[in-house]
N, C-alpha and C positions, 0 to 999 in steps of 0.2 A: 504494500500500500504506500502510495506517495504521500508525503506530508508537505505542509506549507513551506518549510525550510528548504526541502529538496526542490520544490517547484520554483521558489524564488531564485535559487542558484541556477536552475536551468533557464529561467527567463532572463537572468543576467547574461548568461552565455549567449542567448539569442540576441538580446538588445545590444550587446557589446561586440557582436560579429564573430563569435567563436564557433558557431554552428555551420554546418554545410547543409545543402538541401537533402542529402542522403541521411545524415545523422539526425536532422530535425524530423524528417518524415518517419524514420524508423522509431525514434523515441515517441513521437506522437501516436503512431499506430499501436505501440505497446501499452501506452498509458491512457488512451482516449477514454475508455469507460470510467476510469478513476477521475480524470479531469472533468468529466461531465458532472460528477457529483461534487467535486471540490470547488469548482468555479460557478459563478452565476451564469445564466444562459448567454447574456451579452458578452461577458468575458470569454466564455468558451468559444463562441462563434467568431469573435475577433481574433482569437489565438489560433483557431483551427486552420491548418494550411489548406489553401484552396487547390483544387485540381486545375492545372493549367499547362498548356503546351510549353510555355517558357519555364525554365528551371528556377529563375530567381524571383518571379512574381509571388509565389507562395511564401518565400522568405520575407519579402517586404511586408506583406499583409500580416503575417504572424509576428514580425518584429514590432509593428505598430500596436498590435494587441498586447504584446509583452511589455512595451513601454507604458501603456495605459495602466496595466496591472501594477507594475513596479512603482509608478508615480503615485498611484492611489495608496499603496502600502507604505509610502515614504522611504523607499529604498533608494540609496544613492548609487548611481551608475553613470557610465558614459556611453552615449549612443554612437554606434559605428555607422559609417556610411558605406561599408563594403558591399552590402546587398544592393543598394541603389547603384553603385558603380558597376557591379557585376550585371545587373539588369540592363543598364545602358549599353554595356559592351555586348551583351547578348542581342539586344535590339539592333545595334549597329551591324553586327554580323549578319543578322537576318536581312536587314535592308540591303547590305552589300550583295548578298546572294540573290535578292529579288530585283535589284536594279537593272541588270541586263534584260530581264523579262519585261519590266515596265517600259523600258526604252523601245524594245522591239515591238511590243504590242501597240505602243503609242504611234510609232512610225507606220505600222501596218494599218491601223484603224484611222489614222489621221485625227486622233482625238487629242486636242491640245491639253485637256485637263490631266490626262495620263502622263503626257510629256512634262507638264509642269510639276506634277507630283514626283516623277522620277528625278527631275532636276533639283527639286527641294531636298530630296533624300541625298543627292550628290552634293548639296550645299551651294548650288549656284544661285538660288533665289533668296538667300538670307543675307 
């Protein structure tokens, strides 16, 4: 059975960027039933990692939930930006992979909005 002290330590690991998507998901899956009784419904849902195609989105959402719980408990911690940075890197990689497809489709279809979107991704319109 997980206690409040163990939970706070784990939430600090999450808030301070010491978890990975794999370790967080594994820990969550192992302790979800206990957490559902230990936390109120709102805290539980904010902390629960969402199912997402991106690897780092669930970390960001769970980190926000952890921060709210830690702040409410008066726990001192330092928020890490590592999950946000990893998410942005993941997003950039996906956009880089999609860029040639956007450009080709825009050229073929003659649709200026697709070409503009592709150029925005490439950084030309900012």
